[in-house]
N, C-alpha and C positions, 0 to 999 in steps of 0.2 A: 720534771713533770711539769705540766702546764696547769695553772690553777685557774679555777673558775673566775671570769671576769677579767683575766689578763689577755693582752694582745696575742694573736697567733704568730708564731715566728714565720718569717718568710720561707716558703717552700714552693716546689714546683712538682707537678704531677701530670701525666697524659690524661686528656679527656677521653670521651668515648670515640672520638674520631683520630686519636693518636697525636693530636696537637698538644705540645707541652704548654700548661697554663701555670702562672704564678699568682700569688695574691696580688701583686702590683698590677696585673691585668685588670683587677676590679676596683681600683683605687677610686674613691668617691661614689661607689655603687653599694647597694645592699647585697650581701653574700651570706648564705646560709651554709655552714659546714657541719655536716652530719657524720657522726662516727658510731659505728655499730660493732658488736662482738663478731668474731670470725664466723663465717657461715657454718651451719651445721653444728653450732655448739650451744649448751645451755646459757641462758642469760640474756 
């Protein structure tokens, strides 16, 4: 589990256009990662 204030592990995910993006793509830039509960669930 990642704890608050720690660095995010390197990972890659497709963006809205299907292009694979990694955290390294944003090195030296501000980046906001937003995590939310699964759709249509309480919380």
